[in-house]
C-alpha positions as CSV (number, residue, x, y, z in Angstrom):
1,M,0.1,-17.1,-21.2
2,R,-0.2,-17.0,-17.4
3,H,2.7,-16.3,-15.0
4,L,2.8,-19.3,-12.8
5,P,4.7,-19.3,-9.5
6,T,7.8,-20.9,-10.8
7,R,9.6,-20.6,-14.1
8,T,9.2,-24.4,-14.7
9,T,5.4,-24.5,-14.3
10,R,4.6,-21.1,-15.8
11,T,5.9,-22.2,-19.2
12,S,4.7,-25.8,-19.2
13,H,1.5,-25.1,-21.2
14,R,3.4,-24.2,-24.3
15,R,4.4,-27.8,-24.7
16,V,0.9,-29.0,-25.6
17,I,-0.3,-26.0,-27.6
18,G,-0.5,-26.9,-31.2
19,A,0.5,-30.5,-30.6
20,L,-3.1,-31.7,-31.2
21,T,-5.0,-31.7,-34.4
22,A,-6.9,-28.5,-35.1
23,G,-10.6,-29.0,-34.1
24,L,-9.9,-31.8,-31.7
25,L,-12.0,-31.4,-28.6
26,C,-10.7,-34.2,-26.4
27,T,-7.4,-35.6,-25.1
28,A,-6.5,-39.1,-24.0
29,G,-8.3,-39.9,-20.8
30,A,-10.3,-36.6,-20.7
31,T,-13.2,-35.4,-22.6
32,A,-13.9,-31.7,-23.3
33,P,-17.1,-30.2,-21.9
34,A,-20.2,-30.7,-23.9
35,V,-21.1,-27.8,-26.2
36,A,-24.9,-28.0,-25.8
37,D,-25.0,-24.6,-24.1
38,S,-23.3,-22.9,-27.1
39,P,-24.5,-22.5,-30.6
40,A,-22.3,-23.9,-33.3
41,P,-19.1,-21.8,-33.6
42,A,-19.6,-19.1,-36.2
43,P,-17.1,-18.9,-39.1
44,V,-14.5,-16.2,-38.8
45,T,-16.1,-13.0,-40.2
46,T,-14.9,-9.6,-41.2
47,A,-17.3,-7.4,-39.3
48,G,-15.2,-4.3,-39.2
49,P,-12.9,-3.0,-36.4
50,R,-14.1,-3.5,-32.9
51,S,-14.1,0.3,-32.5
52,G,-17.6,0.0,-34.0
53,N,-18.8,-1.2,-30.6
54,G,-17.8,2.1,-29.0
55,L,-15.5,0.5,-26.5
56,A,-11.8,1.0,-25.7
57,L,-11.6,4.0,-28.0
58,T,-8.4,4.8,-26.0
59,P,-6.3,2.0,-24.5
60,P,-7.9,0.5,-21.4
61,M,-6.5,1.7,-18.0
62,G,-6.9,-0.1,-14.7
63,F,-5.6,-2.9,-12.5
64,N,-5.0,-6.7,-12.8
65,N,-3.9,-8.7,-9.8
66,W,-1.8,-11.4,-11.5
67,N,1.7,-9.8,-11.5
68,S,1.6,-9.2,-7.7
69,T,-0.4,-12.1,-6.4
70,H,-0.5,-15.0,-8.9
71,C,-2.9,-17.5,-7.4
72,R,-1.8,-16.9,-3.8
73,S,-4.4,-16.4,-1.1
74,E,-4.1,-12.7,-0.9
75,F,-6.0,-12.5,-4.1
76,N,-9.5,-12.2,-2.7
77,E,-12.6,-9.9,-2.3
78,S,-10.9,-7.8,0.3
79,M,-8.0,-7.0,-2.1
80,V,-10.2,-6.2,-5.0
81,K,-12.3,-3.8,-3.0
82,G,-9.2,-2.3,-1.5
83,I,-7.8,-1.5,-5.0
84,A,-11.1,0.1,-5.9
85,D,-10.9,2.3,-2.8
86,I,-7.4,3.3,-3.6
87,F,-8.3,4.2,-7.2
88,V,-10.7,6.8,-5.7
89,E,-8.6,7.9,-2.7
90,K,-5.3,8.4,-4.5
91,G,-6.7,10.1,-7.6
92,L,-6.1,7.2,-10.0
93,K,-9.7,7.1,-11.1
94,D,-9.5,10.8,-11.9
95,A,-6.3,10.2,-13.8
96,G,-8.1,7.7,-16.1
97,Y,-7.9,4.3,-14.4
98,Q,-11.3,2.6,-14.4
99,Y,-11.0,-1.2,-14.7
100,V,-10.4,-3.4,-11.7
101,N,-9.7,-6.8,-13.2
102,L,-9.7,-10.3,-11.7
103,D,-7.3,-12.8,-13.2
104,D,-7.1,-16.6,-12.9
105,C,-8.1,-18.5,-9.7
106,W,-11.3,-16.6,-9.0
107,A,-13.5,-19.7,-9.8
108,K,-14.2,-23.0,-8.1
109,P,-12.4,-26.0,-9.7
110,Q,-15.7,-27.5,-11.1
111,R,-18.8,-26.1,-12.7
112,N,-22.1,-26.7,-10.8
113,A,-24.7,-29.3,-11.8
114,D,-26.1,-26.8,-14.3
115,G,-22.8,-26.3,-16.0
116,K,-22.4,-22.8,-14.6
117,L,-19.3,-21.2,-13.2
118,E,-19.2,-20.4,-9.4
119,A,-16.8,-18.1,-7.5
120,D,-14.3,-19.6,-5.1
121,P,-16.2,-19.3,-1.8
122,V,-13.1,-18.7,0.2
123,R,-11.8,-15.9,-2.0
124,F,-15.1,-14.4,-2.9
125,P,-17.7,-15.4,-0.3
126,N,-20.3,-13.0,-1.6
127,G,-19.9,-13.9,-5.2
128,I,-18.7,-12.0,-8.3
129,K,-21.8,-9.9,-8.6
130,A,-21.4,-8.4,-5.2
131,V,-17.8,-7.5,-6.1
132,A,-19.0,-5.9,-9.3
133,D,-21.7,-4.0,-7.5
134,Y,-19.0,-2.6,-5.1
135,V,-16.7,-1.6,-7.9
136,H,-19.5,0.0,-9.8
137,S,-20.5,2.0,-6.7
138,K,-17.1,3.6,-6.9
139,G,-17.7,4.7,-10.5
140,L,-15.4,2.0,-11.7
141,K,-15.7,-1.2,-13.8
142,L,-15.0,-4.8,-13.2
143,G,-13.0,-7.2,-15.4
144,I,-12.8,-11.0,-15.2
145,Y,-10.7,-13.8,-16.7
146,T,-11.1,-17.2,-18.4
147,S,-9.3,-19.2,-21.1
148,A,-10.2,-20.2,-24.6
149,G,-9.6,-23.8,-23.6
150,T,-11.0,-26.6,-21.6
151,K,-9.2,-25.3,-18.5
152,T,-7.5,-22.0,-17.5
153,C,-3.7,-21.7,-17.1
154,D,-3.4,-22.4,-13.4
155,S,-2.0,-25.8,-12.5
156,V,-5.2,-26.6,-10.5
157,G,-7.1,-26.7,-13.8
158,L,-10.0,-24.3,-13.3
159,P,-12.8,-24.5,-15.9
160,G,-12.2,-22.8,-19.2
161,A,-14.8,-21.5,-21.6
162,L,-14.2,-23.7,-24.7
163,G,-17.6,-25.2,-25.5
164,H,-19.3,-22.9,-22.9
165,E,-18.8,-19.5,-24.6
166,Y,-22.4,-18.4,-24.7
167,S,-23.3,-19.6,-21.2
168,D,-20.2,-18.1,-19.6
169,A,-20.6,-14.8,-21.5
170,Q,-24.1,-14.5,-20.2
171,Q,-23.0,-15.2,-16.7
172,F,-20.4,-12.5,-16.9
173,A,-23.0,-10.1,-18.2
174,D,-25.5,-11.0,-15.5
175,W,-22.8,-10.4,-12.9
176,G,-22.1,-6.9,-14.3
177,V,-18.7,-7.7,-15.8
178,D,-17.3,-4.9,-18.1
179,Y,-14.1,-6.5,-19.4
180,L,-13.0,-10.0,-20.3
181,K,-9.5,-11.2,-20.6
182,Y,-9.5,-14.5,-22.6
183,D,-6.4,-16.6,-22.3
184,N,-5.0,-19.4,-24.5
185,C,-4.2,-22.4,-22.3
186,N,-5.5,-25.9,-22.8
187,N,-7.0,-24.9,-26.2
188,Q,-7.0,-28.5,-27.6
189,G,-5.5,-27.3,-30.9
190,V,-8.7,-25.6,-32.0
191,D,-8.1,-22.8,-34.5
192,A,-7.4,-19.6,-32.6
193,K,-9.5,-17.4,-34.9
194,L,-12.4,-19.7,-34.4
195,R,-12.1,-19.8,-30.6
196,Y,-11.7,-16.1,-30.2
197,T,-14.4,-15.2,-32.7
198,T,-16.9,-17.5,-31.0
199,M,-16.4,-15.7,-27.7
200,R,-16.7,-12.3,-29.5
201,D,-20.1,-13.4,-30.8
202,A,-21.1,-14.7,-27.4
203,L,-20.3,-11.4,-25.7
204,E,-22.2,-9.4,-28.3
205,A,-25.2,-11.7,-27.9
206,T,-25.5,-10.7,-24.2
207,G,-26.2,-7.1,-25.2
208,R,-23.9,-5.8,-22.5
209,P,-20.9,-3.7,-23.5
210,I,-17.8,-5.8,-22.5
211,V,-14.3,-4.9,-23.5
212,Y,-12.7,-8.0,-25.1
213,S,-9.0,-8.7,-24.4
214,I,-7.6,-11.5,-26.5
215,C,-4.6,-13.2,-24.7
216,E,-3.2,-15.7,-27.2
217,W,0.3,-14.5,-26.7
218,G,0.9,-13.4,-30.3
219,Q,1.3,-17.0,-31.4
220,N,-1.0,-16.5,-34.4
221,K,-0.2,-12.9,-35.2
222,P,-3.4,-11.5,-34.0
223,W,-2.4,-8.0,-35.1
224,E,-3.1,-9.3,-38.7
225,W,-6.7,-10.5,-38.0
226,A,-8.1,-9.5,-34.6
227,A,-9.1,-5.9,-35.2
228,D,-12.7,-7.2,-36.0
229,V,-12.6,-9.7,-33.1
230,G,-11.3,-8.0,-30.0
231,N,-10.6,-4.6,-28.6
232,L,-7.0,-5.5,-27.7
233,W,-4.7,-8.5,-28.3
234,R,-1.5,-9.7,-26.6
235,T,1.4,-9.5,-28.9
236,T,3.9,-11.4,-26.8
237,G,4.4,-14.0,-24.1
238,D,4.2,-13.0,-20.4
239,I,6.1,-10.1,-19.0
240,S,8.1,-10.6,-15.8
241,D,9.4,-8.0,-13.3
242,S,12.8,-7.6,-14.9
243,W,14.6,-5.2,-17.2
244,G,15.4,-8.0,-19.7
245,S,11.8,-9.2,-19.9
246,M,10.4,-5.7,-20.3
247,L,13.0,-4.8,-22.9
248,S,12.3,-7.9,-24.9
249,I,8.6,-7.4,-25.0
250,M,8.9,-3.8,-25.9
251,K,11.1,-4.7,-28.9
252,Q,8.6,-7.2,-30.1
253,N,5.7,-4.8,-29.8
254,L,7.3,-1.7,-31.3
255,P,7.2,-2.9,-35.0
256,L,3.4,-3.5,-34.9
257,A,2.4,0.2,-34.8
258,S,0.3,0.1,-37.9
259,A,-2.1,-2.4,-36.4
260,A,-3.2,-0.2,-33.5
261,G,-5.9,2.3,-33.4
262,P,-9.1,3.4,-31.5
263,G,-11.0,0.3,-30.3
264,H,-8.2,-2.2,-31.4
265,W,-4.9,-2.1,-29.6
266,N,-1.6,-4.0,-29.4
267,D,-1.2,-5.3,-25.9
268,P,2.4,-5.9,-24.7
269,D,1.1,-7.2,-21.3
270,M,0.5,-5.6,-18.0
271,L,2.6,-3.1,-16.0
272,E,5.2,-4.2,-13.5
273,V,5.7,-0.8,-12.0
274,G,6.1,-1.1,-8.3
275,N,6.7,-4.8,-8.0
276,G,10.4,-4.3,-7.0
277,G,12.3,-6.1,-9.7
278,M,13.5,-2.9,-11.5
279,T,14.7,0.5,-10.5
280,D,12.5,3.6,-10.5
281,T,14.4,4.8,-13.6
282,E,13.6,1.5,-15.3
283,Y,9.9,1.7,-14.2
284,R,9.7,5.2,-15.7
285,T,11.0,3.8,-18.9
286,H,8.4,1.0,-18.7
287,F,5.6,3.5,-18.2
288,S,6.9,5.9,-20.8
289,M,7.3,3.3,-23.5
290,W,4.0,1.7,-22.9
291,S,2.4,5.1,-23.2
292,V,4.2,5.9,-26.4
293,M,3.1,2.5,-27.8
294,A,-0.5,3.3,-27.0
295,A,-0.6,0.2,-24.9
296,P,-3.2,-0.7,-22.2
297,L,-2.1,0.6,-18.8
298,L,-3.1,-2.1,-16.4
299,I,-1.4,-1.7,-13.0
300,G,0.2,-5.0,-11.9
301,S,1.4,-4.1,-8.4
302,D,-0.5,-4.3,-5.1
303,L,-1.4,-0.7,-4.6
304,R,-2.1,-1.3,-0.9
305,K,1.7,-1.7,-0.5
306,A,2.9,0.9,-3.1
307,T,5.6,3.4,-2.4
308,P,5.2,7.2,-3.1
309,E,7.5,6.7,-6.1
310,T,5.2,4.1,-7.6
311,F,2.2,6.3,-7.3
312,E,4.2,9.2,-8.7
313,I,5.0,7.1,-11.8
314,L,1.5,5.7,-12.3
315,S,-0.3,9.0,-11.8
316,N,1.8,11.1,-14.1
317,R,-1.1,12.7,-16.0
318,E,1.1,14.2,-18.7
319,V,2.4,10.7,-19.6
320,I,-1.0,9.2,-19.3
321,T,-2.3,11.8,-21.8
322,V,0.2,10.4,-24.3
323,D,-1.3,7.0,-24.0
324,Q,-4.9,8.2,-24.0
325,D,-4.6,10.6,-27.0
326,P,-7.8,10.1,-29.0
327,L,-5.9,10.0,-32.4
328,G,-4.9,6.5,-31.3
329,K,-1.5,6.4,-33.0
330,Q,1.1,4.0,-31.7
331,G,4.6,5.5,-31.7
332,T,7.1,4.5,-34.4
333,V,10.8,3.9,-34.2
334,L,12.9,6.5,-35.9
335,S,16.3,5.0,-34.9
336,S,17.8,2.5,-32.5
337,T,21.6,2.6,-33.2
338,D,23.7,1.1,-30.4
339,G,20.8,1.0,-28.0
340,R,20.0,4.7,-28.5
341,W,16.2,4.6,-29.3
342,V,14.2,7.4,-30.7
343,V,10.4,6.7,-30.9
344,A,7.9,9.3,-32.1
345,K,4.2,9.4,-31.6
346,E,1.8,11.6,-33.5
347,M,-0.8,13.4,-31.3
348,Q,-4.2,14.6,-32.2
349,D,-3.3,18.3,-31.8
350,G,-0.4,17.9,-34.3
351,S,2.3,17.8,-31.7
352,R,4.8,14.9,-31.5
353,V,5.8,13.0,-28.4
354,V,9.4,11.8,-28.7
355,A,10.9,9.2,-26.4
356,L,14.6,9.2,-26.1
357,F,15.3,5.8,-24.6
358,N,18.7,4.5,-23.5
359,E,18.9,0.7,-23.6
360,S,22.6,0.6,-22.6
361,G,24.2,0.4,-19.2
362,S,25.8,3.9,-19.3
363,A,24.6,7.4,-19.9
364,Q,24.4,8.3,-23.6
365,R,23.5,11.3,-25.8
366,I,20.4,10.6,-27.9
367,S,19.3,13.1,-30.5
368,T,16.9,13.7,-33.3
369,T,15.2,16.7,-34.9
370,A,11.7,18.2,-35.0
371,E,11.6,17.5,-38.8
372,A,12.5,13.9,-38.3
373,A,9.8,13.5,-35.8
374,G,7.3,14.7,-38.4
375,L,6.8,18.3,-37.4
376,P,6.6,21.1,-40.0
377,Q,9.4,23.6,-40.5
378,A,9.2,26.5,-38.0
379,A,11.4,29.2,-36.6
380,A,11.4,27.4,-33.3
381,Y,9.4,24.9,-31.3
382,T,8.1,24.4,-27.7
383,M,9.4,21.3,-26.0
384,R,7.8,20.0,-22.8
385,D,9.6,17.5,-20.6
386,L,6.8,15.2,-19.4
387,W,8.7,13.9,-16.3
388,E,10.2,17.2,-15.3
389,H,7.0,19.1,-16.1
390,T,9.0,22.0,-17.6
391,T,8.6,23.7,-21.0
392,Y,11.5,25.1,-23.2
393,N,12.0,26.4,-26.7
394,T,14.2,24.6,-29.2
395,A,15.6,25.7,-32.6
396,G,14.7,22.2,-33.8
397,T,17.2,19.8,-32.1
398,I,15.6,17.3,-29.8
399,S,18.4,15.9,-27.7
400,A,19.4,14.8,-24.2
401,T,22.0,12.9,-22.3
402,V,19.9,10.0,-21.0
403,P,20.9,7.9,-18.0
404,A,21.4,4.2,-18.3
405,H,18.1,2.4,-18.9
406,G,16.3,5.8,-18.7
407,T,13.9,7.6,-21.0
408,V,13.5,11.3,-21.6
409,L,9.9,11.9,-22.8
410,L,9.4,15.2,-24.7
411,R,6.2,16.7,-26.3
412,V,7.3,19.0,-29.1
413,A,5.1,21.4,-31.1
414,A,5.4,24.0,-33.7
415,D,4.1,26.8,-31.4
416,R,4.2,30.5,-32.2
417,K,4.5,31.2,-28.5
418,W,7.8,29.4,-28.2
419,A,9.6,32.6,-27.1
420,A,7.7,32.7,-23.9
421,H,9.8,29.7,-22.7
422,P,13.5,29.5,-21.8
423,P,15.9,27.9,-24.2
424,A,16.4,24.1,-23.7
425,V,20.0,23.1,-22.8
426,E,21.5,19.7,-23.1
427,L,23.9,18.6,-20.4
428,G,26.6,16.2,-21.7
429,L,29.6,14.2,-20.7
430,N,32.6,13.5,-22.8
431,G,35.2,11.0,-21.7
432,S,35.1,7.6,-20.0
433,P,33.5,7.4,-16.6
434,L,35.9,4.6,-15.7
435,V,38.2,5.6,-12.8
436,Q,40.7,3.9,-10.5
437,A,40.7,4.4,-6.8
438,G,43.3,7.0,-5.7
439,R,44.0,8.2,-9.3
440,A,42.8,11.3,-11.0
441,A,40.7,10.8,-14.1
442,P,39.7,13.5,-16.6
443,L,36.1,14.2,-17.5
444,T,34.7,17.0,-19.7
445,T,31.2,18.3,-19.4
446,T,29.1,20.5,-21.8
447,V,26.1,22.7,-21.4
448,T,24.8,23.2,-24.9
449,D,22.0,25.7,-25.8
450,L,19.5,24.0,-28.1
451,G,17.1,26.9,-28.0
452,R,16.4,29.7,-30.4
453,T,17.2,32.2,-27.7
454,P,20.5,32.5,-25.8
455,A,21.1,31.0,-22.3
456,E,22.5,33.7,-20.0
457,R,24.5,33.6,-16.8
458,V,25.2,29.9,-17.3
459,S,27.0,27.9,-14.6
460,A,27.9,24.2,-14.3
461,A,28.6,22.0,-11.3
462,L,29.8,18.4,-10.9
463,T,29.1,16.6,-7.7
464,G,29.9,13.0,-6.5
465,P,30.0,10.8,-3.4
466,S,31.3,12.0,-0.1
467,G,35.1,12.0,-0.1
468,W,35.6,12.2,-3.8
469,K,37.7,15.1,-5.1
470,I,36.2,16.9,-8.0
471,K,38.2,19.8,-9.3
472,A,37.4,22.1,-12.2
473,L,40.3,22.7,-14.6
474,S,38.6,25.3,-16.8
475,P,35.8,27.9,-16.3
476,T,32.5,26.6,-14.9
477,G,30.5,29.7,-16.0
478,S,29.7,31.9,-19.0
479,A,27.8,35.2,-19.3
480,T,26.1,34.0,-22.5
481,V,25.8,30.7,-24.4
482,P,24.3,31.4,-27.8
483,T,22.2,29.0,-29.8
484,G,24.1,25.9,-30.9
485,T,27.2,26.6,-28.7
486,A,28.3,25.1,-25.4
487,L,29.9,25.9,-22.1
488,T,32.7,23.3,-21.9
489,T,34.3,22.5,-18.6
490,R,37.2,20.1,-17.9
491,W,37.3,18.3,-14.6
492,Q,39.6,16.1,-12.6
493,V,37.8,13.4,-10.6
494,T,39.6,11.4,-7.9
495,P,37.9,8.7,-5.9
496,P,39.6,8.1,-2.5
497,A,42.3,5.4,-2.3
498,G,40.8,2.2,-1.2
499,T,37.4,2.8,-2.8
500,A,35.8,-0.5,-3.6
501,T,35.2,-1.5,-7.2
502,G,31.6,-0.7,-8.3
503,T,29.3,1.9,-9.6
504,Y,29.0,5.4,-8.0
505,D,26.6,8.2,-8.8
506,L,27.8,11.6,-10.2
507,T,25.5,14.5,-11.1
508,L,26.1,17.3,-13.6
509,S,24.0,20.4,-12.9
510,A,23.5,23.7,-14.7
511,Q,21.8,27.0,-13.9
512,Y,21.0,29.7,-16.3
513,R,18.6,32.5,-17.2
514,S,16.4,33.1,-20.2
515,P,16.6,36.5,-22.0
516,V,13.5,37.6,-20.0
517,G,15.0,36.6,-16.7
518,T,13.4,33.2,-16.1
519,R,15.7,31.1,-13.9
520,V,16.3,27.5,-14.9
521,R,18.0,24.6,-13.1
522,S,18.7,21.4,-14.8
523,S,20.7,18.2,-13.9
524,V,21.5,14.8,-15.3
525,P,22.7,11.8,-13.3
526,F,25.3,9.4,-14.6
527,Q,27.5,6.7,-13.2
528,A,31.2,6.4,-12.6
529,H,32.7,3.0,-12.4
530,V,35.6,2.4,-10.0
531,V,37.6,-0.3,-11.8
532,V,40.8,-2.3,-11.4
533,A,42.8,-3.5,-14.4
534,P,42.4,-7.2,-15.0
535,P,45.4,-9.4,-14.1
536,A,47.9,-10.4,-16.8
537,G,47.4,-13.8,-18.3
538,S,44.2,-15.7,-18.8
539,S,41.4,-15.2,-16.2
540,Y,37.9,-16.7,-15.8
541,L,35.5,-13.8,-16.1
542,S,33.3,-15.2,-13.4
543,D,36.2,-14.4,-11.0
544,L,36.4,-10.7,-12.1
545,P,34.2,-7.8,-11.0
546,Q,31.4,-6.8,-13.4
547,L,30.9,-3.2,-14.5
548,S,27.2,-3.8,-15.1
549,A,24.8,-6.6,-15.5
550,S,21.2,-6.9,-16.6
551,N,19.3,-10.2,-16.9
552,G,15.9,-11.3,-18.2
553,W,15.1,-13.6,-15.3
554,G,16.7,-13.4,-11.9
555,P,20.3,-12.3,-11.4
556,V,23.4,-13.2,-13.5
557,E,24.8,-16.3,-11.7
558,K,28.5,-17.1,-11.3
559,D,29.7,-20.6,-12.1
560,T,26.1,-22.0,-12.1
561,S,23.1,-21.8,-14.4
562,N,20.5,-19.1,-14.3
563,G,18.1,-21.3,-12.2
564,E,15.0,-19.4,-11.1
565,S,14.4,-15.9,-9.9
566,N,16.5,-15.9,-6.7
567,A,20.2,-15.5,-6.4
568,G,22.2,-18.7,-5.9
569,D,19.4,-21.0,-7.1
570,G,21.1,-22.3,-10.2
571,N,22.5,-25.7,-11.1
572,P,25.9,-26.8,-12.5
573,L,26.5,-25.3,-15.9
574,T,25.4,-28.0,-18.3
575,V,25.1,-27.8,-22.1
576,G,24.3,-30.8,-24.2
577,G,25.1,-33.1,-21.3
578,T,28.6,-31.6,-20.7
579,V,29.1,-30.0,-17.3
580,F,31.4,-27.0,-16.9
581,A,32.9,-25.8,-13.7
582,K,33.3,-22.1,-14.5
583,G,31.3,-19.5,-16.3
584,L,28.1,-17.3,-16.2
585,G,24.5,-18.4,-16.2
586,V,22.2,-15.9,-17.7
587,H,18.7,-15.5,-19.2
588,A,17.9,-13.5,-22.4
589,Q,17.8,-10.6,-22.7
590,S,21.1,-10.3,-20.9
591,A,24.1,-8.0,-21.0
592,V,27.2,-8.2,-18.7
593,E,30.1,-5.8,-19.0
594,F,33.7,-6.1,-17.8
595,Y,36.6,-3.7,-17.7
596,A,39.5,-4.7,-20.0
597,A,41.6,-1.5,-19.6
598,G,42.8,-1.8,-23.2
599,A,45.2,-4.5,-22.0
600,C,43.4,-7.7,-23.2
601,S,43.3,-9.4,-26.5
602,V,40.9,-12.3,-26.6
603,V,37.7,-13.6,-25.0
604,T,36.8,-17.3,-25.4
605,A,33.9,-19.4,-24.2
606,Q,31.8,-22.5,-24.8
607,V,28.2,-21.3,-25.1
608,G,24.7,-22.8,-25.4
609,V,21.3,-23.2,-23.8
610,D,21.5,-24.8,-20.4
611,D,20.0,-28.3,-20.1
612,E,17.9,-27.4,-17.1
613,K,15.0,-26.3,-19.4
614,G,14.8,-29.6,-21.3
615,A,14.0,-29.1,-25.0
616,K,13.1,-25.4,-24.6
617,G,15.0,-22.2,-25.3
618,T,16.5,-20.5,-28.3
619,V,19.2,-17.8,-27.8
620,A,22.1,-16.0,-29.6
621,F,25.4,-15.0,-28.1
622,E,27.3,-11.8,-28.9
623,I,30.6,-10.3,-27.8
624,W,31.1,-6.5,-28.1
625,A,34.3,-4.5,-27.7
626,D,33.8,-0.8,-26.9
627,G,30.4,-0.6,-28.8
628,T,31.5,-2.8,-31.7
629,K,30.1,-6.4,-32.1
630,V,33.2,-8.5,-32.7
631,A,31.7,-12.1,-32.5
632,S,28.3,-13.8,-32.6
633,T,27.0,-17.3,-32.8
634,G,23.6,-17.0,-34.5
635,V,20.6,-18.8,-33.0
636,L,21.3,-21.8,-30.8
637,T,18.8,-24.3,-29.4
638,N,18.8,-26.7,-26.5
639,A,19.2,-29.6,-29.0
640,M,22.8,-28.3,-29.8
641,A,26.0,-29.1,-28.0
642,A,28.1,-26.2,-26.6
643,Q,29.5,-24.0,-29.4
644,P,32.9,-22.3,-29.2
645,I,33.0,-18.5,-29.6
646,T,36.2,-16.4,-29.8
647,A,36.5,-12.6,-30.0
648,D,39.4,-10.3,-30.7
649,V,39.0,-7.5,-28.1
650,S,42.5,-5.9,-28.5
651,G,42.6,-2.4,-27.2
652,A,39.0,-2.4,-25.8
653,Q,38.3,-0.6,-22.5
654,V,35.0,-2.5,-22.0
655,V,33.9,-5.9,-23.1
656,R,30.2,-6.6,-23.2
657,L,28.6,-10.1,-23.3
658,V,25.1,-10.1,-24.8
659,V,22.5,-12.9,-25.0
660,T,19.4,-12.2,-27.1
661,D,16.2,-14.3,-27.4
662,G,16.9,-15.7,-30.9
663,G,13.9,-13.7,-32.2
664,D,11.1,-15.8,-30.7
665,G,10.6,-14.3,-27.2
666,V,12.3,-15.1,-23.9
667,D,10.5,-18.2,-22.8
668,S,13.0,-20.6,-21.1
669,D,16.0,-18.9,-22.6
670,H,18.5,-20.0,-20.0
671,A,22.0,-19.5,-21.5
672,D,25.5,-20.4,-20.4
673,W,28.8,-18.7,-21.0
674,A,30.8,-21.8,-20.0
675,D,34.5,-21.9,-19.6
676,L,34.5,-18.1,-20.1
677,R,38.0,-16.6,-20.2
678,M,39.7,-13.3,-21.1
679,G,43.4,-13.2,-22.1
680,C,45.3,-10.0,-21.0
């Protein structure tokens, strides 16, 4: 499904999909295009995986304009040529990116007198073939877009390909198109397999090799039937440039690993890296997890405006190699307890890539073993950090303290040359990073040797913001740290009096030497939260400071609904026609944390889907106390009145309010924590 400029319009097409009888080719007051230019649709066949056409034997890599431009005027010939130039100039072509893909709004609103498609003369004054020729001159390939319906997804209603499959496919081939993204809007209720198979046959009839991307949003479970139809298929609704959206889509795509392979891939939608809605840490997670999932890597940001950090993420060849491994295995989930994800991907050379992904809002230790990842027993293993570009040896433990929303990506192999590398060490933090201004708080750090060889001349350092007092209360160094043991250091951390509540960065660093004298430096960032105890009595949580907040669409709103993507654009909190003055407006996936100081006993609220989305939206509410779920509602819909929820949070330091998507994706999941109170 297309991202349209506002949340309201971008989801409007779902309302008509499936509402019409299968096979119906007209709607009231409008007739579908004649089908004289197309042979009768072929029955769904089982012709074997699309890998037989020799295309997309590794996941496609390239660019698509939609996430950065939508249908705005900056999407034009100049942009497309500029992206092709940047692919060459910045080394992205050499890194594997090859497709420069046009999305919706490249065409005129009507076909010509011969029923043919024509390019928008303002956006593409020289036509699509001229653009294809330019892209090809750079050694790259051109992609194009249309929909398996009477019109595309844009509100203007540009011509779709339903009933014109063979004619349109031949036009694309004549223009030199190398990739087709085939969307799902305005499909008139025609069977999805029939629509997508007809275009498959039309593309093959042209004789031109064209990668075929099925974009039916996962509604008909294409992973179960599309391997002999397309080279890739969307498994979810649209991604947006937010942590919650990316996380929700990742969770929907991860269980589908068995469906992916050379020539036929699960597609969790395009990359948002560089569009500005997430941090660089979150974008590295996005890129890491898409690579571990063997997903297409289609850049969705305007590279003409990209930062050096964006190019650094997108051009990390060690991570790209994970995605492009010719074995074609999608990574599988080994564990995901309390948001500590371990995902392992088998590589052609027998190694395993292990993603240690931290879903939570604070640094966490995430651990597995080489054996659990599928490697054979060995005396020791090599372990390559694909973001730090450093290789270590490990005795078998694969572990790291991972920053909030971060991912540590490791390639592990049973390698006889393991002793040539220094031992891996894990930097850890024990104790709560919740501190009060002007008061000393204890923290304990560890530097643990995971390697088969000892770490020598080990030293640790803890640093924080200017003005913070950080004092070591025990030794910060050790001559030797043997395998499986740790240098443990106790610290006293004191933020200055008057420090505002909020989140502050601390860094734990270590230095050590390997037995052969190799010097190693390592560090891990984590966050300290300066907090104040909540007042005694009952308080509205919308009046108290938040420890952390993540939201699937726009920011968490105080005392209004979620609204759209900008801060302060919500409406009065309204559930089932009842208006509430106080509370939080969020959008799945969402998590908001508050400091309770062990002094509070109960959280209460009236919860439900906000009325601003009409009949849409399904969500579930959860309340967590120090990592334990203490209350949940089950799935709620917009047809339901506000539901009460009460949770016993006695003794908890942190209360976390979670909204999930109800298991059906995040479309229109505007959720209200109305009349939200905490008693202390």
